[in-house]
TIMI-2910 file (N, C-alpha, C, CB; in pm, 1 decimal, decimal comma, always signed):
<rs>
+----------+----------+----------+----------+----------+----------+----------+----------+----------+----------+----------+----------+------+
!      n_x !      n_y !      n_z !     ca_x !     ca_y !     ca_z !      c_x !      c_y !      c_z !     cb_x !     cb_y !     cb_z ! resn !
+----------+----------+----------+----------+----------+----------+----------+----------+----------+----------+----------+----------+------+
! -19407,2 !  -4769,3 !  +6163,6 ! -19450,3 !  -4770,9 !  +6019,1 ! -19527,0 !  -4917,1 !  +6017,2 ! -19310,3 !  -4756,7 !  +5902,0 !  Met !
! -19568,3 !  -4944,5 !  +5933,1 ! -19613,8 !  -5129,8 !  +5925,6 ! -19621,1 !  -5164,5 !  +5764,1 ! -19808,8 !  -5173,8 !  +6007,4 !  Thr !
! -19577,5 !  -5295,8 !  +5789,1 ! -19521,7 !  -5363,6 !  +5717,9 ! -19697,7 !  -5466,1 !  +5651,8 ! -19378,5 !  -5441,2 !  +5816,1 !  Asn !
! -19683,2 !  -5428,5 !  +5488,4 ! -19849,0 !  -5493,1 !  +5403,7 ! -19781,4 !  -5628,0 !  +5439,0 ! -19899,9 !  -5457,7 !  +5180,7 !  Arg !
! -19918,7 !  -5722,7 !  +5480,5 ! -19822,0 !  -5869,4 !  +5428,5 ! -19996,7 !  -5952,0 !  +5391,6 ! -19679,2 !  -5981,7 !  +5614,9 !  Ile !
! -19922,5 !  -6058,2 !  +5310,2 ! -20044,9 !  -6133,6 !  +5262,8 ! -20000,2 !  -6265,1 !  +5333,2 ! -20071,2 !  -6143,3 !  +5084,4 !  Thr !
! -20129,7 !  -6329,3 !  +5366,6 ! -20135,0 !  -6428,4 !  +5426,5 ! -20154,5 !  -6555,1 !  +5393,5 ! -20190,8 !  -6408,5 !  +5485,7 !  Val !
! -20161,2 !  -6695,6 !  +5387,9 ! -20199,4 !  -6808,8 !  +5313,0 ! -20202,1 !  -6921,0 !  +5366,7 ! -20135,3 !  -6825,6 !  +5218,3 !  Tyr !
! -20314,8 !  -6960,9 !  +5439,8 ! -20341,2 !  -7028,7 !  +5520,2 ! -20448,5 !  -7106,9 !  +5595,2 ! -20305,2 !  -6986,2 !  +5555,6 !  Gly !
! -20486,5 !  -7192,2 !  +5697,8 ! -20570,2 !  -7264,0 !  +5748,6 ! -20632,5 !  -7191,2 !  +5857,8 ! -20516,9 !  -7379,1 !  +5779,9 !  His !
! -20756,5 !  -7148,6 !  +5912,2 ! -20816,7 !  -7194,2 !  +6013,1 ! -20814,8 !  -7253,5 !  +6119,2 ! -20858,6 !  -7226,5 !  +5991,7 !  Leu !
! -20694,3 !  -7226,8 !  +6236,0 ! -20718,2 !  -7364,9 !  +6282,7 ! -20819,8 !  -7381,1 !  +6421,7 ! -20569,6 !  -7426,3 !  +6313,6 !  Gly !
! -20920,2 !  -7265,1 !  +6389,5 ! -21044,2 !  -7277,2 !  +6494,3 ! -21137,1 !  -7131,2 !  +6388,4 ! -20982,7 !  -7229,8 !  +6723,2 !  Lys !
! -21280,5 !  -7230,8 !  +6459,6 ! -21352,9 !  -7127,5 !  +6364,2 ! -21345,7 !  -6972,3 !  +6407,7 ! -21510,3 !  -7167,2 !  +6356,4 !  Asp !
! -21424,8 !  -6893,0 !  +6365,8 ! -21376,0 !  -6797,4 !  +6411,9 ! -21493,8 !  -6676,1 !  +6474,0 ! -21286,4 !  -6759,4 !  +6304,5 !  Ser !
! -21392,0 !  -6614,9 !  +6578,4 ! -21516,2 !  -6519,5 !  +6636,3 ! -21554,8 !  -6436,9 !  +6668,9 ! -21556,0 !  -6520,4 !  +6690,0 !  Glu !
! -21672,9 !  -6350,8 !  +6696,6 ! -21660,5 !  -6219,9 !  +6707,3 ! -21684,1 !  -6209,2 !  +6869,7 ! -21763,7 !  -6138,2 !  +6606,8 !  Ile !
! -21590,0 !  -6095,8 !  +6862,6 ! -21577,3 !  -6043,3 !  +6973,8 ! -21605,7 !  -5888,3 !  +6993,4 ! -21460,5 !  -6077,5 !  +7006,3 !  Lys !
! -21597,4 !  -5834,0 !  +7122,4 ! -21653,4 !  -5702,9 !  +7158,0 ! -21588,8 !  -5636,5 !  +7261,5 ! -21785,5 !  -5711,6 !  +7193,2 !  Glu !
! -21506,2 !  -5479,3 !  +7201,7 ! -21414,7 !  -5430,8 !  +7265,6 ! -21454,9 !  -5305,2 !  +7235,4 ! -21285,5 !  -5472,4 !  +7239,8 !  Val !
! -21487,0 !  -5219,8 !  +7332,6 ! -21508,1 !  -5079,6 !  +7420,0 ! -21611,0 !  -5095,5 !  +7351,8 ! -21416,7 !  -4930,7 !  +7420,5 !  Asn !
! -21710,0 !  -5174,2 !  +7283,8 ! -21866,7 !  -5125,5 !  +7238,3 ! -21810,2 !  -5157,7 !  +7051,6 ! -21924,7 !  -4895,1 !  +7300,0 !  Gly !
! -21727,9 !  -5223,7 !  +7033,8 ! -21728,1 !  -5252,9 !  +6881,2 ! -21702,4 !  -5378,3 !  +6868,9 ! -21632,6 !  -5178,7 !  +6796,6 !  Lys !
! -21808,8 !  -5447,0 !  +6800,0 ! -21762,1 !  -5570,6 !  +6769,7 ! -21629,3 !  -5581,5 !  +6624,8 ! -21909,9 !  -5650,9 !  +6738,3 !  Lys !
! -21561,5 !  -5721,8 !  +6651,8 ! -21459,9 !  -5738,7 !  +6577,2 ! -21483,0 !  -5906,8 !  +6539,8 ! -21320,3 !  -5689,6 !  +6656,8 !  Ile !
! -21427,8 !  -5937,5 !  +6467,1 ! -21400,5 !  -6030,2 !  +6388,2 ! -21251,1 !  -6090,5 !  +6420,4 ! -21420,6 !  -5976,4 !  +6254,9 !  Leu !
! -21243,3 !  -6200,2 !  +6466,4 ! -21107,1 !  -6270,3 !  +6508,7 ! -21055,2 !  -6409,0 !  +6413,1 ! -21131,1 !  -6323,8 !  +6673,4 !  Val !
! -20979,1 !  -6427,1 !  +6348,4 ! -20918,8 !  -6527,6 !  +6322,0 ! -20807,0 !  -6614,2 !  +6358,8 ! -20910,2 !  -6507,7 !  +6252,2 !  Leu !
! -20754,4 !  -6720,9 !  +6332,3 ! -20603,1 !  -6717,5 !  +6439,2 ! -20601,6 !  -6855,1 !  +6292,2 ! -20600,9 !  -6771,6 !  +6700,7 !  Ser !
! -20454,1 !  -6816,4 !  +6238,5 ! -20442,7 !  -6863,1 !  +6080,7 ! -20314,9 !  -6896,9 !  +6092,7 ! -20471,0 !  -6753,1 !  +5952,1 !  Val !
! -20293,2 !  -7050,1 !  +6085,7 ! -20199,3 !  -7146,1 !  +6092,4 ! -20122,3 !  -7091,2 !  +5887,5 ! -20300,1 !  -7345,3 !  +6133,7 !  Ala !
! -19957,9 !  -7042,9 !  +5877,3 ! -19869,7 !  -7047,7 !  +5800,2 ! -19845,9 !  -7227,0 !  +5778,5 ! -19752,4 !  -6954,0 !  +5859,6 !  Ser !
! -19802,9 !  -7298,1 !  +5717,2 ! -19705,8 !  -7426,7 !  +5672,6 ! -19597,8 !  -7360,6 !  +5615,0 ! -19769,3 !  -7540,0 !  +5560,1 !  Thr !
! -19496,7 !  -7397,4 !  +5663,3 ! -19366,9 !  -7353,8 !  +5573,4 ! -19293,3 !  -7499,6 !  +5597,8 ! -19262,8 !  -7193,2 !  +5638,0 !  His !
! -19212,0 !  -7556,2 !  +5461,0 ! -19162,8 !  -7651,7 !  +5433,0 ! -19033,6 !  -7617,7 !  +5411,4 ! -19222,3 !  -7709,4 !  +5347,1 !  Lys !
! -18999,0 !  -7684,1 !  +5455,1 ! -18814,3 !  -7701,5 !  +5521,7 ! -18734,4 !  -7831,7 !  +5475,0 ! -18808,0 !  -7722,1 !  +5716,8 !  Thr !
! -18631,5 !  -7879,5 !  +5447,2 ! -18563,8 !  -7965,3 !  +5416,3 ! -18591,7 !  -8093,1 !  +5518,7 ! -18435,9 !  -7909,6 !  +5407,7 !  Lys !
! -18533,2 !  -7995,2 !  +5636,2 ! -18580,3 !  -8095,7 !  +5813,8 ! -18698,6 !  -8140,6 !  +5843,5 ! -18572,2 !  -8014,2 !  +5955,6 !  Ala !
! -18792,4 !  -7996,5 !  +5793,2 ! -18932,8 !  -8008,4 !  +5908,6 ! -19021,4 !  -7933,2 !  +5839,4 ! -18918,8 !  -7939,6 !  +6079,3 !  Ser !
! -19121,7 !  -7930,9 !  +5842,7 ! -19266,8 !  -7833,1 !  +5843,3 ! -19227,7 !  -7728,6 !  +5950,2 ! -19431,0 !  -7924,5 !  +5896,4 !  Asp !
! -19202,6 !  -7595,1 !  +5936,8 ! -19250,1 !  -7487,8 !  +6060,2 ! -19387,5 !  -7426,5 !  +6023,5 ! -19135,8 !  -7351,0 !  +6081,3 !  Val !
! -19462,2 !  -7441,3 !  +6110,6 ! -19591,0 !  -7363,8 !  +6097,5 ! -19580,3 !  -7231,9 !  +6173,5 ! -19714,4 !  -7447,3 !  +6152,8 !  Thr !
! -19636,2 !  -7138,3 !  +6135,5 ! -19621,6 !  -7048,6 !  +6167,6 ! -19839,9 !  -6960,8 !  +6231,1 ! -19511,9 !  -6998,9 !  +6030,0 !  Val !
! -19868,8 !  -6931,4 !  +6324,2 ! -19944,7 !  -6850,3 !  +6385,4 ! -19986,9 !  -6731,9 !  +6400,7 ! -19930,1 !  -6859,9 !  +6444,3 !  Trp !
! -20099,2 !  -6703,8 !  +6365,7 ! -20151,5 !  -6566,8 !  +6388,5 ! -20228,6 !  -6496,2 !  +6387,6 ! -20129,2 !  -6516,6 !  +6362,0 !  Arg !
! -20278,7 !  -6402,1 !  +6473,6 ! -20430,5 !  -6358,9 !  +6514,4 ! -20407,8 !  -6240,7 !  +6450,5 ! -20484,9 !  -6347,2 !  +6682,5 !  Arg !
! -20542,3 !  -6288,9 !  +6343,6 ! -20623,3 !  -6136,9 !  +6268,6 ! -20723,8 !  -6125,5 !  +6329,3 ! -20673,8 !  -6129,3 !  +6109,6 !  Val !
! -20739,6 !  -5952,6 !  +6307,6 ! -20832,1 !  -5875,4 !  +6350,6 ! -20904,4 !  -5818,7 !  +6295,8 ! -20806,6 !  -5814,5 !  +6402,6 !  Thr !
! -21012,2 !  -5848,4 !  +6219,8 ! -21089,0 !  -5724,6 !  +6182,0 ! -21174,5 !  -5645,3 !  +6202,9 ! -21119,0 !  -5725,4 !  +6123,0 !  Phe !
! -21105,0 !  -5476,0 !  +6226,3 ! -21178,1 !  -5382,5 !  +6310,6 ! -21298,8 !  -5372,0 !  +6249,0 ! -21115,7 !  -5249,5 !  +6330,5 !  Trp !
! -21333,8 !  -5333,3 !  +6103,9 ! -21445,4 !  -5274,8 !  +6054,3 ! -21557,5 !  -5404,2 !  +6019,0 ! -21398,7 !  -5181,2 !  +5923,0 !  Asp !
! -21672,2 !  -5378,4 !  +6005,9 ! -21750,6 !  -5442,9 !  +6052,2 ! -21829,6 !  -5529,3 !  +5884,9 ! -21838,6 !  -5335,0 !  +6159,3 !  Asp !
! -21721,9 !  -5463,8 !  +5788,2 ! -21784,4 !  -5561,2 !  +5653,1 ! -21771,6 !  -5685,5 !  +5646,3 ! -21732,9 !  -5536,9 !  +5527,4 !  Ser !
! -21657,7 !  -5726,5 !  +5731,1 ! -21631,4 !  -5909,8 !  +5713,4 ! -21698,6 !  -5998,5 !  +5782,4 ! -21497,2 !  -5962,3 !  +5751,3 !  His !
! -21803,0 !  -5923,4 !  +5908,2 ! -21864,1 !  -6003,8 !  +5993,5 ! -21963,1 !  -6083,8 !  +5974,2 ! -21894,0 !  -5950,2 !  +6070,2 !  Gln !
! -22000,3 !  -6054,4 !  +5875,0 ! -22070,2 !  -6116,9 !  +5737,4 ! -22049,5 !  -6252,3 !  +5685,3 ! -22031,5 !  -6041,5 !  +5624,9 !  Lys !
! -21951,0 !  -6253,7 !  +5701,2 ! -21841,5 !  -6395,0 !  +5681,2 ! -21811,1 !  -6472,9 !  +5749,3 ! -21730,5 !  -6386,0 !  +5657,7 !  Leu !
! -21870,7 !  -6462,5 !  +5857,8 ! -21785,5 !  -6578,3 !  +5985,9 ! -21871,1 !  -6712,1 !  +6033,2 ! -21758,7 !  -6484,3 !  +6157,3 !  Gln !
! -22023,6 !  -6714,1 !  +5940,4 ! -22064,2 !  -6839,1 !  +5913,3 ! -22018,1 !  -6957,2 !  +5831,5 ! -22153,2 !  -6819,6 !  +5880,6 !  Gln !
! -21910,6 !  -6874,4 !  +5741,8 ! -21866,2 !  -6973,5 !  +5638,7 ! -21685,6 !  -7004,1 !  +5627,3 ! -21926,9 !  -6907,5 !  +5489,9 !  Tyr !
! -21631,0 !  -6894,5 !  +5824,2 ! -21489,0 !  -6931,4 !  +5838,9 ! -21551,3 !  -7001,2 !  +5943,3 ! -21358,2 !  -6822,9 !  +5862,1 !  Leu !
! -21517,8 !  -7101,7 !  +5896,5 ! -21520,0 !  -7274,6 !  +6013,2 ! -21372,1 !  -7322,3 !  +6004,1 ! -21642,9 !  -7447,4 !  +5934,8 !  Lys !
! -21307,4 !  -7396,6 !  +6124,3 ! -21194,5 !  -7453,9 !  +6159,7 ! -21120,3 !  -7547,5 !  +6043,0 ! -21228,8 !  -7528,0 !  +6279,6 !  Lys !
! -21012,3 !  -7533,9 !  +5993,5 ! -20978,1 !  -7618,6 !  +5857,7 ! -20990,8 !  -7498,5 !  +5778,0 ! -21086,2 !  -7757,7 !  +5805,8 !  Gly !
! -21078,6 !  -7379,8 !  +5718,4 ! -21090,0 !  -7344,2 !  +5612,4 ! -20969,6 !  -7275,9 !  +5557,6 ! -21192,4 !  -7282,9 !  +5611,3 !  Ser !
! -20977,2 !  -7297,2 !  +5406,3 ! -20831,4 !  -7211,7 !  +5297,7 ! -20873,8 !  -7080,3 !  +5312,3 ! -20816,1 !  -7248,6 !  +5095,4 !  Ala !
! -20795,4 !  -6995,0 !  +5333,0 ! -20788,0 !  -6864,0 !  +5378,6 ! -20667,9 !  -6768,0 !  +5299,8 ! -20763,1 !  -6876,9 !  +5534,7 !  Val !
! -20714,7 !  -6664,8 !  +5218,8 ! -20635,9 !  -6541,8 !  +5201,9 ! -20614,8 !  -6477,0 !  +5289,6 ! -20671,7 !  -6464,7 !  +5130,3 !  Val !
! -20542,7 !  -6379,5 !  +5346,4 ! -20621,5 !  -6257,6 !  +5445,5 ! -20453,4 !  -6157,3 !  +5368,9 ! -20644,8 !  -6304,4 !  +5708,8 !  Val !
! -20554,2 !  -6062,2 !  +5317,3 ! -20422,3 !  -5942,6 !  +5394,2 ! -20476,9 !  -5847,6 !  +5498,4 ! -20347,9 !  -5821,5 !  +5270,4 !  Tyr !
! -20341,0 !  -5766,5 !  +5487,0 ! -20344,7 !  -5675,3 !  +5679,6 ! -20251,0 !  -5652,1 !  +5683,1 ! -20373,2 !  -5741,4 !  +5837,4 !  Gly !
! -20200,1 !  -5560,7 !  +5792,7 ! -20120,4 !  -5447,0 !  +5809,8 ! -20005,4 !  -5593,0 !  +5904,7 ! -20214,8 !  -5270,9 !  +5912,2 !  Met !
! -19928,1 !  -5609,3 !  +5936,6 ! -19884,9 !  -5670,9 !  +6032,0 ! -19819,1 !  -5602,0 !  +6120,2 ! -19825,8 !  -5757,5 !  +5997,7 !  Glu !
! -19842,3 !  -5644,0 !  +6226,0 ! -19815,5 !  -5557,9 !  +6383,6 ! -19694,1 !  -5667,3 !  +6479,4 ! -20014,6 !  -5546,4 !  +6499,2 !  Gln !
! -19636,2 !  -5534,6 !  +6503,6 ! -19486,1 !  -5591,2 !  +6566,0 ! -19548,2 !  -5712,0 !  +6691,7 ! -19369,7 !  -5425,5 !  +6659,5 !  Pro !
! -19438,6 !  -5770,6 !  +6674,3 ! -19445,3 !  -5912,1 !  +6742,9 ! -19453,4 !  -5868,9 !  +6845,9 ! -19342,5 !  -6016,6 !  +6734,5 !  Pro !
! -19539,0 !  -5944,5 !  +6977,8 ! -19537,4 !  -5945,8 !  +7119,2 ! -19508,6 !  -6021,7 !  +7195,4 ! -19614,1 !  -5928,4 !  +7158,8 !  Thr !
! -19479,5 !  -6056,6 !  +7328,1 ! -19476,0 !  -6113,3 !  +7385,8 ! -19559,4 !  -6167,8 !  +7496,9 ! -19410,5 !  -6085,8 !  +7387,2 !  Ile !
! -19657,0 !  -6305,4 !  +7511,0 ! -19718,6 !  -6338,1 !  +7628,5 ! -19663,3 !  -6448,7 !  +7703,7 ! -19844,8 !  -6361,8 !  +7604,4 !  Tyr !
! -19651,3 !  -6425,9 !  +7817,3 ! -19638,1 !  -6571,6 !  +7866,2 ! -19508,6 !  -6657,6 !  +7833,5 ! -19752,9 !  -6647,2 !  +7808,3 !  Asn !
! -19398,0 !  -6576,1 !  +7747,6 ! -19290,3 !  -6632,9 !  +7724,7 ! -19302,7 !  -6679,8 !  +7537,9 ! -19278,1 !  -6758,6 !  +7846,4 !  Asn !
! -19414,1 !  -6641,3 !  +7541,6 ! -19454,2 !  -6728,2 !  +7346,5 ! -19479,2 !  -6558,3 !  +7280,3 ! -19690,0 !  -6882,3 !  +7323,8 !  Ile !
! -19428,0 !  -6601,0 !  +7179,5 ! -19445,2 !  -6453,7 !  +7050,1 ! -19510,3 !  -6482,5 !  +6968,3 ! -19327,8 !  -6395,3 !  +6962,0 !  Val !
! -19624,3 !  -6375,6 !  +7038,8 ! -19744,1 !  -6370,7 !  +6989,4 ! -19744,0 !  -6245,4 !  +6804,4 ! -19843,0 !  -6306,5 !  +7148,9 !  Gln !
! -19834,3 !  -6316,4 !  +6735,4 ! -19857,5 !  -6187,3 !  +6591,6 ! -19951,8 !  -6169,2 !  +6523,5 ! -19783,7 !  -6193,5 !  +6478,2 !  Leu !
! -19943,4 !  -6073,0 !  +6505,8 ! -20095,7 !  -6052,8 !  +6480,3 ! -20056,9 !  -5970,4 !  +6343,9 ! -20199,4 !  -5959,1 !  +6617,3 !  Glu !
! -20190,1 !  -5969,5 !  +6290,9 ! -20241,1 !  -5872,5 !  +6146,4 ! -20347,7 !  -5853,4 !  +6156,1 ! -20233,9 !  -5920,4 !  +6004,6 !  Val !
! -20402,1 !  -5715,0 !  +6152,7 ! -20503,3 !  -5612,8 !  +6116,0 ! -20546,1 !  -5648,8 !  +6006,3 ! -20464,6 !  -5479,8 !  +6107,8 !  Ile !
! -20651,4 !  -5736,7 !  +5966,9 ! -20715,6 !  -5752,0 !  +5830,0 ! -20757,9 !  -5678,0 !  +5774,2 ! -20793,2 !  -5813,5 !  +5813,8 !  Gly !
! -20732,2 !  -5649,5 !  +5665,8 ! -20776,9 !  -5526,8 !  +5538,3 ! -20888,0 !  -5612,6 !  +5458,6 ! -20621,6 !  -5472,5 !  +5407,3 !  Lys !
! -20872,4 !  -5702,1 !  +5418,4 ! -20931,1 !  -5769,2 !  +5321,5 ! -20900,9 !  -5977,8 !  +5364,2 ! -20846,5 !  -5692,1 !  +5160,3 !  Asp !
! -21015,6 !  -6039,3 !  +5264,5 ! -20992,2 !  -6148,8 !  +5288,9 ! -21097,1 !  -6249,1 !  +5180,5 ! -21005,6 !  -6156,5 !  +5441,9 !  Leu !
! -20975,0 !  -6353,0 !  +5137,2 ! -21107,8 !  -6404,7 !  +5033,3 ! -21022,6 !  -6541,4 !  +5079,2 ! -21132,7 !  -6344,1 !  +4818,0 !  Ser !
! -21151,1 !  -6679,2 !  +5003,8 ! -21102,7 !  -6802,1 !  +5042,1 ! -21035,5 !  -6870,2 !  +4898,6 ! -21229,5 !  -6890,6 !  +5112,4 !  Phe !
! -20928,7 !  -6949,3 !  +4970,4 ! -20808,3 !  -6960,6 !  +4890,9 ! -20896,6 !  -7135,9 !  +4784,1 ! -20617,9 !  -6988,0 !  +5032,3 !  Asn !
! -20882,7 !  -7104,4 !  +4695,0 ! -20980,6 !  -7226,8 !  +4608,2 ! -20832,5 !  -7320,8 !  +4586,0 ! -21084,5 !  -7158,0 !  +4411,6 !  Pro !
! -20758,3 !  -7280,6 !  +4596,0 ! -20648,7 !  -7417,4 !  +4576,8 ! -20619,5 !  -7514,6 !  +4684,9 ! -20505,2 !  -7370,4 !  +4546,1 !  Phe !
! -20667,7 !  -7413,7 !  +4860,7 ! -20586,9 !  -7518,8 !  +4996,8 ! -20782,9 !  -7555,7 !  +5069,3 ! -20419,8 !  -7369,0 !  +5172,3 !  Gly !
! -20863,0 !  -7575,2 !  +5016,2 ! -20953,8 !  -7583,6 !  +5122,8 ! -20981,6 !  -7650,7 !  +5152,9 ! -21030,6 !  -7550,7 !  +5133,0 !  Gly !
! -21073,7 !  -7681,6 !  +5252,8 ! -21117,0 !  -7821,7 !  +5365,1 ! -21074,4 !  -7950,1 !  +5309,0 ! -21294,4 !  -7845,7 !  +5392,1 !  Lys !
! -21087,0 !  -8040,2 !  +5410,7 ! -21075,1 !  -8209,9 !  +5335,2 ! -21186,7 !  -8218,6 !  +5377,1 ! -20962,8 !  -8347,7 !  +5380,6 !  Lys !
! -21239,6 !  -8294,9 !  +5297,5 ! -21382,5 !  -8333,6 !  +5342,4 ! -21365,4 !  -8521,4 !  +5324,4 ! -21526,2 !  -8243,6 !  +5217,4 !  Lys !
! -21414,1 !  -8576,0 !  +5445,9 ! -21432,7 !  -8703,6 !  +5458,6 ! -21513,6 !  -8767,7 !  +5343,5 ! -21489,9 !  -8722,9 !  +5581,3 !  Glu !
! -21466,1 !  -8813,7 !  +5298,7 ! -21550,1 !  -8895,0 !  +5146,9 ! -21622,1 !  -9069,0 !  +5178,8 ! -21389,9 !  -8926,5 !  +4992,3 !  Glu !
! -21752,5 !  -9093,3 !  +5224,1 ! -21784,9 !  -9222,0 !  +5222,1 ! -21727,4 !  -9294,4 !  +5107,7 ! -21919,3 !  -9233,7 !  +5226,0 !  Asn !
! -21675,2 !  -9418,3 !  +5157,3 ! -21565,7 !  -9530,5 !  +5094,2 ! -21649,1 !  -9605,3 !  +5068,1 ! -21448,1 !  -9601,2 !  +5174,7 !  Thr !
! -21836,0 !  -9661,1 !  +5164,5 ! -21851,9 !  -9809,7 !  +5145,1 ! -21920,6 !  -9776,8 !  +5035,7 ! -21922,1 !  -9909,5 !  +5255,7 !  Glu !
! -21946,6 !  -9920,3 !  +4937,1 ! -21991,1 !  -9960,4 !  +4835,1 ! -22149,0 !  -9997,7 !  +4873,0 ! -21900,0 ! -10066,7 !  +4783,9 !  Asn !
! -22258,4 !  -9950,7 !  +4778,0 ! -22358,7 !  -9935,5 !  +4807,8 ! -22403,7 ! -10016,7 !  +4690,2 ! -22395,0 !  -9806,5 !  +4837,0 !  Lys !
! -22488,7 ! -10177,0 !  +4766,6 ! -22498,4 ! -10257,7 !  +4689,0 ! -22673,5 ! -10195,0 !  +4606,7 ! -22476,5 ! -10412,1 !  +4775,3 !  Ser !
+----------+----------+----------+----------+----------+----------+----------+----------+----------+----------+----------+----------+------+
</rs>
């Protein structure tokens, strides 16, 4: 049994197209931050889209982009003493409330 999950977060790096057994997949690294009284806790998830319908979005999925991912959470795995969380992505949208911060030019022009 797998669990459906909705992940709100920011991309930790630009999206990647990888090839697995001759099939192209879209891979995202998504960080979600939860605030607690003591500190902020960031959880990283690897999100993989196995269908090619999301590959056309790769050019827009850049580091810092705010996204909402819908998918199926996979059981955690441990690799080199690090717990890895993976989601098989089913759908994706851009989060309109958490976009990239843009640097603003504050110089006065006369």
